[in-house]
C-alpha positions, 0 to 999 in steps of 0.5 A: 200287270191286270186286265179288267173289262171295259165296256166300250159305247158306241156313239149315241149318233150311231144308235140313233142312225140305227134307230132312224133306219128300223123306223124307215124300214117299217114302211118296207113290206115283207112277208103277209102275216097269216090270218091278221090281214097285215105285213111283216116289214124288213125292220125285223132285219134289223131288229136282232142286229140292234142287239149284236151291235149295241149290246142287250139294254143298249140295242133294245133301246135302239129297236124299241125307239126305232120300232114306236117311230115306225108305229107313228109313220107305218100304223097299217103295220100295227097288229097288237095295239101302242105297246106292239113295239115292245116285242123288238125291244126283247127280240134285240134283246135276246140276240143282244145276249147271245151276242155276248154268248149268254145263250141261256138267257135267250133259251129263257126267254123263248122257253117263257114265252112258249110256257105262257102258251099253254097257260092259255085254253085257246093255247092249249087248243092250238098245242103243237104251235111252240114247235115253232121254236125249235128253230130258235132251239137248234141256232142257239145250240149250234151258237152255243157250239161254235163260241165254246173257246172264243167268239165268232162274232171276232173271228177273220173268218168271214164264214164263222162270223156269218154263222155266228151272226145268223145264230144271234139274230134267229135267237131274237127272232124267234122270241119276236116271233114266240111273243107275238103269237102270245099276243095274236092268241090273246088279241085274235082268238084264231082257231087251231086250223090258222095256227096249224096252217103256219107250221109250214110257212113260219119257219121259212119266213123266219129263216129268211129274216134270220138270214137277211140280219146275217147278209146285212149285218156280216158286212156292217161288223166288219166295215164299222170296227174297221172305220173306228166306230165299237159295236159287236163284241168289240165293246166289251174288250179287255185292256191291260191296267199297269200296276204301279211297281215298286221302285227302289230308292237308292241307298244313302 
């Protein structure tokens, strides 16, 4: 007997429904975006869950489609032009890799955007802004620690599962923050004083989004699997593949 990895994809209809939910959630305001006159929306809680439920690539597609449609029906939320939906793609992808326990990829994405910040003179002037991303590093470290031996998202302990979802969500949410900050720096040329004002506000906002994703995601992860819809780590499961056994031929 040997084991092989099998990818069980979620039904396309489920993925389409999630994209539609994200698009609709773009109409629901959450917090103001400091210094820009616009607001975050509830879709920020659903973006990381796309990656957690469907994996880094399928989840990125679902998040991207949902965010793009959301831009069309809620144009008042668009800050960075027609390509703003790519932020959701990267965020869902980061959470999807975290769901797979590939924490180093999520770590690398945050670090990439933090390093890019210092390539711009305006970024170097507001040098302390990437300190905001420490929140992501902390949750990535916690997620790595609790998933060293087994997957917390498959745990029967709901508190442990919730913590795992929180860590995966925070990884993706901080990636969206890092990418969004970089775009805001390029588009709006905000002065350092504005960026430093966000140092106390942004971690609270992102933490609330991560907790919101945990509150939404935990019962869905449990419930969808119970009714036979594969989401989360269960889409990467093992099954036994029986090897043909040698059959002894009877002697003549």
